[in-house]
GUBANU-473424 format. One record per residue: residue number from 1; x, y, z of N, C-alpha, C in turn. Coordinates in Angstrom, 2 decimals. Layout:
N
+-----+---------+---------+---------+---------+---------+---------+---------+---------+---------+
! num !    n_px !    n_py !    n_pz !   ca_px !   ca_py !   ca_pz !    c_px !    c_py !    c_pz !
+-----+---------+---------+---------+---------+---------+---------+---------+---------+---------+
! NUM !       X !       Y !       Z !       X !       Y !       Z !       X !       Y !       Z !
...
+-----+---------+---------+---------+---------+---------+---------+---------+---------+---------+
//
This chain:
145
+-----+---------+---------+---------+---------+---------+---------+---------+---------+---------+
! num !    n_px !    n_py !    n_pz !   ca_px !   ca_py !   ca_pz !    c_px !    c_py !    c_pz !
+-----+---------+---------+---------+---------+---------+---------+---------+---------+---------+
!   1 !  -26.08 !   22.34 !   28.92 !  -26.59 !   20.98 !   28.99 !  -28.02 !   21.00 !   29.49 !
!   2 !  -28.77 !   20.12 !   28.96 !  -30.15 !   19.92 !   29.38 !  -30.12 !   19.10 !   30.66 !
!   3 !  -30.70 !   19.61 !   31.73 !  -30.59 !   18.93 !   33.02 !  -31.44 !   17.66 !   33.09 !
!   4 !  -32.43 !   17.51 !   32.25 !  -33.32 !   16.35 !   32.34 !  -32.67 !   15.10 !   31.76 !
!   5 !  -32.05 !   15.15 !   30.61 !  -31.49 !   13.94 !   30.02 !  -30.00 !   14.06 !   29.71 !
!   6 !  -29.30 !   15.01 !   30.25 !  -27.85 !   15.17 !   30.11 !  -27.40 !   15.23 !   28.65 !
!   7 !  -28.21 !   15.81 !   27.81 !  -27.84 !   16.01 !   26.42 !  -27.46 !   17.47 !   26.21 !
!   8 !  -26.49 !   17.73 !   25.32 !  -26.17 !   19.13 !   25.05 !  -27.32 !   19.82 !   24.32 !
!   9 !  -27.49 !   21.08 !   24.60 !  -28.55 !   21.86 !   23.94 !  -28.21 !   22.02 !   22.46 !
!  10 !  -29.22 !   22.05 !   21.59 !  -28.93 !   22.20 !   20.16 !  -28.34 !   23.57 !   19.88 !
!  11 !  -27.40 !   23.59 !   18.93 !  -26.76 !   24.85 !   18.55 !  -27.71 !   25.66 !   17.68 !
!  12 !  -27.68 !   26.98 !   17.80 !  -28.54 !   27.80 !   16.93 !  -28.09 !   27.65 !   15.49 !
!  13 !  -29.06 !   27.59 !   14.57 !  -28.76 !   27.39 !   13.16 !  -28.52 !   28.72 !   12.46 !
!  14 !  -27.72 !   28.65 !   11.43 !  -27.47 !   29.80 !   10.59 !  -28.64 !   29.90 !    9.61 !
!  15 !  -29.46 !   30.90 !    9.74 !  -30.68 !   31.01 !    8.93 !  -30.38 !   31.22 !    7.45 !
!  16 !  -29.31 !   31.97 !    7.14 !  -28.95 !   32.19 !    5.74 !  -28.54 !   30.87 !    5.09 !
!  17 !  -27.73 !   30.10 !    5.79 !  -27.29 !   28.82 !    5.25 !  -28.46 !   27.85 !    5.10 !
!  18 !  -29.37 !   27.89 !    6.05 !  -30.53 !   27.00 !    5.98 !  -31.42 !   27.36 !    4.79 !
!  19 !  -31.62 !   28.65 !    4.54 !  -32.43 !   29.09 !    3.40 !  -31.75 !   28.70 !    2.09 !
!  20 !  -30.43 !   28.88 !    2.02 !  -29.69 !   28.51 !    0.81 !  -29.77 !   27.00 !    0.58 !
!  21 !  -29.72 !   26.25 !    1.67 !  -29.82 !   24.78 !    1.57 !  -31.20 !   24.37 !    1.03 !
!  22 !  -32.24 !   25.02 !    1.49 !  -33.58 !   24.70 !    1.01 !  -33.71 !   24.98 !   -0.48 !
!  23 !  -33.14 !   26.10 !   -0.94 !  -33.18 !   26.41 !   -2.37 !  -32.42 !   25.36 !   -3.17 !
!  24 !  -31.25 !   24.96 !   -2.68 !  -30.47 !   23.96 !   -3.38 !  -31.19 !   22.62 !   -3.42 !
!  25 !  -31.86 !   22.24 !   -2.34 !  -32.62 !   20.99 !   -2.31 !  -33.72 !   21.03 !   -3.37 !
!  26 !  -34.40 !   22.16 !   -3.48 !  -35.46 !   22.27 !   -4.47 !  -34.90 !   22.14 !   -5.88 !
!  27 !  -33.86 !   22.92 !   -6.20 !  -33.36 !   22.96 !   -7.57 !  -32.56 !   21.70 !   -7.94 !
!  28 !  -31.91 !   21.06 !   -6.98 !  -31.04 !   19.93 !   -7.31 !  -31.69 !   18.57 !   -7.08 !
!  29 !  -32.75 !   18.51 !   -6.27 !  -33.37 !   17.22 !   -5.97 !  -34.83 !   17.19 !   -6.38 !
!  30 !  -35.62 !   18.07 !   -5.80 !  -37.07 !   18.01 !   -5.98 !  -37.47 !   18.25 !   -7.43 !
!  31 !  -37.02 !   19.36 !   -8.02 !  -37.40 !   19.71 !   -9.38 !  -36.98 !   18.64 !  -10.40 !
!  32 !  -35.73 !   18.17 !  -10.41 !  -35.38 !   17.11 !  -11.38 !  -36.18 !   15.83 !  -11.17 !
!  33 !  -36.48 !   15.48 !   -9.94 !  -37.26 !   14.28 !   -9.67 !  -38.68 !   14.42 !  -10.22 !
!  34 !  -39.32 !   15.55 !   -9.95 !  -40.69 !   15.78 !  -10.43 !  -40.71 !   15.83 !  -11.96 !
!  35 !  -39.75 !   16.52 !  -12.58 !  -39.69 !   16.59 !  -14.04 !  -39.47 !   15.20 !  -14.65 !
!  36 !  -38.65 !   14.39 !  -14.04 !  -38.42 !   13.04 !  -14.53 !  -39.67 !   12.18 !  -14.45 !
!  37 !  -40.39 !   12.30 !  -13.34 !  -41.64 !   11.54 !  -13.19 !  -42.67 !   12.00 !  -14.22 !
!  38 !  -42.79 !   13.32 !  -14.40 !  -43.75 !   13.84 !  -15.39 !  -43.36 !   13.39 !  -16.79 !
!  39 !  -42.07 !   13.44 !  -17.12 !  -41.61 !   13.01 !  -18.43 !  -41.89 !   11.53 !  -18.64 !
!  40 !  -41.63 !   10.71 !  -17.63 !  -41.88 !    9.27 !  -17.73 !  -43.37 !    8.99 !  -17.92 !
!  41 !  -44.20 !    9.64 !  -17.11 !  -45.64 !    9.43 !  -17.24 !  -46.15 !    9.93 !  -18.58 !
!  42 !  -45.66 !   11.08 !  -19.03 !  -46.07 !   11.62 !  -20.32 !  -45.70 !   10.70 !  -21.46 !
!  43 !  -44.49 !   10.17 !  -21.43 !  -44.07 !    9.24 !  -22.48 !  -44.89 !    7.97 !  -22.44 !
!  44 !  -45.19 !    7.50 !  -21.25 !  -46.00 !    6.28 !  -21.12 !  -47.40 !    6.50 !  -21.66 !
!  45 !  -48.00 !    7.64 !  -21.33 !  -49.36 !    7.94 !  -21.80 !  -49.35 !    8.15 !  -23.32 !
!  46 !  -48.35 !    8.84 !  -23.82 !  -48.25 !    9.08 !  -25.26 !  -48.14 !    7.77 !  -26.04 !
!  47 !  -47.38 !    6.84 !  -25.53 !  -47.22 !    5.56 !  -26.20 !  -48.50 !    4.75 !  -26.12 !
!  48 !  -49.15 !    4.79 !  -24.95 !  -50.33 !    3.94 !  -24.77 !  -51.55 !    4.45 !  -25.54 !
!  49 !  -51.68 !    5.76 !  -25.77 !  -52.83 !    6.28 !  -26.51 !  -52.42 !    6.75 !  -27.91 !
!  50 !  -51.48 !    6.07 !  -28.48 !  -51.01 !    6.42 !  -29.82 !  -52.11 !    6.17 !  -30.84 !
!  51 !  -51.84 !    6.50 !  -32.10 !  -52.84 !    6.39 !  -33.17 !  -53.29 !    4.94 !  -33.35 !
!  52 !  -52.38 !    4.04 !  -33.44 !  -52.77 !    2.65 !  -33.59 !  -52.16 !    1.85 !  -32.45 !
!  53 !  -52.97 !    1.11 !  -31.77 !  -52.48 !    0.32 !  -30.64 !  -52.05 !   -1.03 !  -31.20 !
!  54 !  -50.76 !   -1.19 !  -31.25 !  -50.19 !   -2.43 !  -31.74 !  -49.45 !   -3.07 !  -30.57 !
!  55 !  -49.74 !   -4.30 !  -30.28 !  -49.15 !   -4.97 !  -29.12 !  -47.65 !   -5.11 !  -29.28 !
!  56 !  -47.21 !   -5.37 !  -30.47 !  -45.78 !   -5.51 !  -30.72 !  -45.05 !   -4.20 !  -30.44 !
!  57 !  -45.66 !   -3.09 !  -30.85 !  -45.05 !   -1.78 !  -30.61 !  -44.98 !   -1.49 !  -29.12 !
!  58 !  -46.04 !   -1.77 !  -28.41 !  -46.04 !   -1.56 !  -26.96 !  -45.00 !   -2.45 !  -26.28 !
!  59 !  -44.85 !   -3.68 !  -26.75 !  -43.86 !   -4.58 !  -26.17 !  -42.45 !   -4.05 !  -26.41 !
!  60 !  -42.21 !   -3.50 !  -27.59 !  -40.89 !   -2.94 !  -27.89 !  -40.58 !   -1.74 !  -27.00 !
!  61 !  -41.56 !   -0.87 !  -26.82 !  -41.36 !    0.31 !  -25.96 !  -41.13 !   -0.12 !  -24.52 !
!  62 !  -41.89 !   -1.10 !  -24.06 !  -41.72 !   -1.60 !  -22.69 !  -40.34 !   -2.20 !  -22.52 !
!  63 !  -39.88 !   -2.92 !  -23.51 !  -38.55 !   -3.50 !  -23.45 !  -37.48 !   -2.43 !  -23.36 !
!  64 !  -37.65 !   -1.35 !  -24.11 !  -36.70 !   -0.24 !  -24.03 !  -36.70 !    0.35 !  -22.63 !
!  65 !  -37.90 !    0.56 !  -22.05 !  -37.99 !    1.12 !  -20.70 !  -37.36 !    0.19 !  -19.67 !
!  66 !  -37.36 !   -1.10 !  -19.93 !  -36.73 !   -2.04 !  -19.00 !  -35.21 !   -2.12 !  -19.20 !
!  67 !  -34.74 !   -1.93 !  -20.40 !  -33.31 !   -2.09 !  -20.69 !  -32.51 !   -0.83 !  -20.33 !
!  68 !  -33.06 !    0.35 !  -20.55 !  -32.32 !    1.59 !  -20.36 !  -31.77 !    1.73 !  -18.93 !
!  69 !  -32.54 !    1.49 !  -17.86 !  -31.94 !    1.62 !  -16.52 !  -30.76 !    0.66 !  -16.30 !
!  70 !  -30.86 !   -0.54 !  -16.85 !  -29.75 !   -1.48 !  -16.69 !  -28.53 !   -1.05 !  -17.50 !
!  71 !  -28.75 !   -0.38 !  -18.60 !  -27.62 !    0.16 !  -19.35 !  -26.91 !    1.26 !  -18.55 !
!  72 !  -27.69 !    2.09 !  -17.87 !  -27.11 !    3.14 !  -17.02 !  -26.31 !    2.50 !  -15.89 !
!  73 !  -26.87 !    1.48 !  -15.26 !  -26.16 !    0.79 !  -14.18 !  -24.87 !    0.16 !  -14.71 !
!  74 !  -24.95 !   -0.48 !  -15.86 !  -23.77 !   -1.11 !  -16.46 !  -22.71 !   -0.05 !  -16.77 !
!  75 !  -23.13 !    1.10 !  -17.27 !  -22.17 !    2.18 !  -17.55 !  -21.49 !    2.64 !  -16.27 !
!  76 !  -22.28 !    2.80 !  -15.20 !  -21.69 !    3.20 !  -13.92 !  -20.70 !    2.17 !  -13.40 !
!  77 !  -21.03 !    0.89 !  -13.57 !  -20.10 !   -0.17 !  -13.14 !  -18.81 !   -0.10 !  -13.94 !
!  78 !  -18.93 !    0.15 !  -15.23 !  -17.73 !    0.27 !  -16.08 !  -16.89 !    1.46 !  -15.64 !
!  79 !  -17.53 !    2.57 !  -15.32 !  -16.79 !    3.76 !  -14.87 !  -16.07 !    3.46 !  -13.56 !
!  80 !  -16.75 !    2.82 !  -12.61 !  -16.13 !    2.50 !  -11.32 !  -14.97 !    1.53 !  -11.51 !
!  81 !  -15.16 !    0.51 !  -12.32 !  -14.07 !   -0.45 !  -12.56 !  -12.88 !    0.22 !  -13.26 !
!  82 !  -13.16 !    1.11 !  -14.18 !  -12.08 !    1.84 !  -14.86 !  -11.31 !    2.69 !  -13.86 !
!  83 !  -12.02 !    3.35 !  -12.96 !  -11.35 !    4.15 !  -11.93 !  -10.51 !    3.27 !  -11.02 !
!  84 !  -11.01 !    2.10 !  -10.66 !  -10.24 !    1.18 !   -9.83 !   -8.98 !    0.69 !  -10.55 !
!  85 !   -9.09 !    0.38 !  -11.83 !   -7.93 !   -0.06 !  -12.61 !   -6.90 !    1.07 !  -12.66 !
!  86 !   -7.35 !    2.28 !  -12.91 !   -6.44 !    3.43 !  -12.95 !   -5.75 !    3.60 !  -11.60 !
!  87 !   -6.52 !    3.48 !  -10.52 !   -5.94 !    3.60 !   -9.18 !   -4.90 !    2.52 !   -8.90 !
!  88 !   -5.18 !    1.30 !   -9.32 !   -4.22 !    0.21 !   -9.10 !   -2.95 !    0.45 !   -9.91 !
!  89 !   -3.09 !    0.95 !  -11.13 !   -1.92 !    1.25 !  -11.94 !   -1.06 !    2.30 !  -11.26 !
!  90 !   -1.69 !    3.34 !  -10.74 !   -0.94 !    4.39 !  -10.04 !   -0.29 !    3.84 !   -8.78 !
!  91 !   -0.99 !    2.97 !   -8.05 !   -0.41 !    2.36 !   -6.85 !    0.81 !    1.50 !   -7.21 !
!  92 !    0.71 !    0.77 !   -8.29 !    1.83 !   -0.08 !   -8.71 !    3.05 !    0.80 !   -9.05 !
!  93 !    2.81 !    1.99 !   -9.56 !    3.91 !    2.88 !   -9.87 !    4.52 !    3.48 !   -8.61 !
!  94 !    3.71 !    3.73 !   -7.59 !    4.17 !    4.43 !   -6.40 !    4.66 !    3.48 !   -5.30 !
!  95 !    4.02 !    2.35 !   -5.15 !    4.28 !    1.48 !   -4.00 !    5.71 !    0.94 !   -3.91 !
!  96 !    6.36 !    0.50 !   -4.98 !    7.72 !   -0.03 !   -4.79 !    8.66 !    0.97 !   -4.12 !
!  97 !    8.64 !    2.21 !   -4.57 !    9.51 !    3.21 !   -3.96 !    9.12 !    3.47 !   -2.50 !
!  98 !    7.81 !    3.56 !   -2.25 !    7.35 !    3.81 !   -0.88 !    7.72 !    2.65 !    0.05 !
!  99 !    7.55 !    1.42 !   -0.44 !    7.89 !    0.28 !    0.40 !    9.40 !    0.14 !    0.57 !
! 100 !   10.18 !    0.56 !   -0.42 !   11.64 !    0.56 !   -0.25 !   12.03 !    1.52 !    0.86 !
! 101 !   11.43 !    2.71 !    0.85 !   11.72 !    3.68 !    1.92 !   11.27 !    3.15 !    3.27 !
! 102 !   10.10 !    2.51 !    3.31 !    9.62 !    1.93 !    4.56 !   10.54 !    0.82 !    5.03 !
! 103 !   11.00 !   -0.02 !    4.11 !   11.90 !   -1.10 !    4.47 !   13.22 !   -0.55 !    5.03 !
! 104 !   13.76 !    0.49 !    4.40 !   14.99 !    1.12 !    4.88 !   14.78 !    1.68 !    6.29 !
! 105 !   13.67 !    2.36 !    6.50 !   13.37 !    2.92 !    7.81 !   13.24 !    1.82 !    8.86 !
! 106 !   12.53 !    0.75 !    8.53 !   12.34 !   -0.33 !    9.48 !   13.64 !   -1.06 !    9.78 !
! 107 !   14.54 !   -1.16 !    8.81 !   15.86 !   -1.75 !    9.09 !   16.64 !   -0.88 !   10.06 !
! 108 !   16.56 !    0.44 !    9.89 !   17.23 !    1.33 !   10.85 !   16.63 !    1.18 !   12.23 !
! 109 !   15.30 !    1.12 !   12.30 !   14.65 !    0.93 !   13.60 !   15.07 !   -0.40 !   14.20 !
! 110 !   15.17 !   -1.45 !   13.39 !   15.59 !   -2.76 !   13.88 !   16.99 !   -2.69 !   14.48 !
! 111 !   17.90 !   -2.02 !   13.79 !   19.27 !   -1.90 !   14.30 !   19.31 !   -1.11 !   15.61 !
! 112 !   18.56 !   -0.03 !   15.68 !   18.54 !    0.79 !   16.91 !   17.98 !   -0.01 !   18.06 !
! 113 !   16.89 !   -0.74 !   17.82 !   16.28 !   -1.55 !   18.88 !   17.23 !   -2.67 !   19.30 !
! 114 !   17.90 !   -3.28 !   18.33 !   18.84 !   -4.36 !   18.63 !   19.99 !   -3.83 !   19.49 !
! 115 !   20.53 !   -2.67 !   19.13 !   21.62 !   -2.08 !   19.91 !   21.15 !   -1.72 !   21.31 !
! 116 !   19.95 !   -1.15 !   21.41 !   19.42 !   -0.79 !   22.74 !   19.20 !   -2.04 !   23.58 !
! 117 !   18.69 !   -3.10 !   22.95 !   18.49 !   -4.35 !   23.68 !   19.80 !   -4.95 !   24.13 !
! 118 !   20.82 !   -4.92 !   23.27 !   22.14 !   -5.43 !   23.65 !   22.72 !   -4.64 !   24.81 !
! 119 !   22.56 !   -3.32 !   24.77 !   23.07 !   -2.49 !   25.86 !   22.31 !   -2.75 !   27.15 !
! 120 !   21.00 !   -3.00 !   27.04 !   20.21 !   -3.26 !   28.24 !   20.56 !   -4.60 !   28.87 !
! 121 !   20.92 !   -5.58 !   28.07 !   21.20 !   -6.93 !   28.57 !   22.66 !   -7.09 !   28.98 !
! 122 !   23.52 !   -6.21 !   28.51 !   24.95 !   -6.34 !   28.76 !   25.31 !   -6.47 !   30.25 !
! 123 !   24.78 !   -5.64 !   31.15 !   25.14 !   -5.81 !   32.57 !   24.69 !   -7.17 !   33.12 !
! 124 !   23.53 !   -7.62 !   32.72 !   23.03 !   -8.90 !   33.21 !   23.92 !  -10.03 !   32.70 !
! 125 !   24.31 !   -9.95 !   31.43 !   25.17 !  -10.98 !   30.86 !   26.54 !  -11.00 !   31.53 !
! 126 !   27.10 !   -9.81 !   31.82 !   28.39 !   -9.76 !   32.50 !   28.29 !  -10.38 !   33.89 !
! 127 !   27.21 !  -10.06 !   34.59 !   27.02 !  -10.61 !   35.93 !   26.86 !  -12.12 !   35.87 !
! 128 !   26.07 !  -12.60 !   34.94 !   25.86 !  -14.05 !   34.81 !   27.16 !  -14.73 !   34.40 !
! 129 !   27.94 !  -14.13 !   33.54 !   29.20 !  -14.70 !   33.10 !   30.19 !  -14.76 !   34.27 !
! 130 !   30.27 !  -13.69 !   35.05 !   31.16 !  -13.65 !   36.21 !   30.76 !  -14.72 !   37.22 !
! 131 !   29.45 !  -14.84 !   37.44 !   28.96 !  -15.85 !   38.37 !   29.31 !  -17.26 !   37.88 !
! 132 !   29.16 !  -17.48 !   36.61 !   29.51 !  -18.78 !   36.03 !   31.00 !  -19.08 !   36.19 !
! 133 !   31.85 !  -18.10 !   35.99 !   33.29 !  -18.29 !   36.16 !   33.63 !  -18.62 !   37.60 !
! 134 !   32.98 !  -17.87 !   38.51 !   33.25 !  -18.13 !   39.93 !   32.80 !  -19.54 !   40.32 !
! 135 !   31.68 !  -19.98 !   39.84 !   31.22 !  -21.34 !   40.14 !   32.17 !  -22.37 !   39.54 !
! 136 !   32.67 !  -22.10 !   38.36 !   33.63 !  -23.02 !   37.73 !   34.91 !  -23.10 !   38.55 !
! 137 !   35.38 !  -21.96 !   39.02 !   36.59 !  -21.96 !   39.85 !   36.35 !  -22.72 !   41.15 !
! 138 !   35.20 !  -22.52 !   41.78 !   34.88 !  -23.23 !   43.01 !   34.81 !  -24.74 !   42.78 !
! 139 !   34.19 !  -25.11 !   41.68 !   34.05 !  -26.55 !   41.43 !   35.43 !  -27.16 !   41.15 !
! 140 !   36.36 !  -26.44 !   40.55 !   37.71 !  -26.94 !   40.33 !   38.45 !  -27.10 !   41.65 !
! 141 !   38.26 !  -26.10 !   42.54 !   38.96 !  -26.18 !   43.83 !   38.42 !  -27.35 !   44.65 !
! 142 !   37.10 !  -27.55 !   44.62 !   36.55 !  -28.64 !   45.42 !   36.87 !  -29.99 !   44.77 !
! 143 !   37.05 !  -30.04 !   43.50 !   37.34 !  -31.31 !   42.81 !   38.78 !  -31.73 !   43.09 !
! 144 !   39.69 !  -30.74 !   43.11 !   41.11 !  -31.03 !   43.35 !   41.32 !  -31.38 !   44.80 !
! 145 !   40.56 !  -30.74 !   45.61 !   40.77 !  -30.74 !   46.97 !   40.71 !  -31.78 !   47.89 !
+-----+---------+---------+---------+---------+---------+---------+---------+---------+---------+
//
């Protein structure tokens, strides 16, 4: 522990794992991002300095560049919704049996708790019943008397 701020000291890092992580970050994140940016800029420059500058053509290309990301997003939404539908179908197949087993278990627990409660209250009920009988007998004797 660090005595100044009561924080645990940092653990030593595994240098091999850290080097492997850096390589993976480069190949899986940095390189694809840079290539995508270069490709996008190259396509934009190629379209803008084409042989004939036609406003309608540029508008069509711009429209494509605006629509394609939304198509990707829409595809991802469809994939997620399809996975959710599949999951719900599987749950509908599994849940009735699982809830039947849960219901059976809870009924057993209910019976055990009810029996334990009855056993716990039984001495009190016997005492109260005996006391009530004795009071009834006393009241009969004093009434006759």
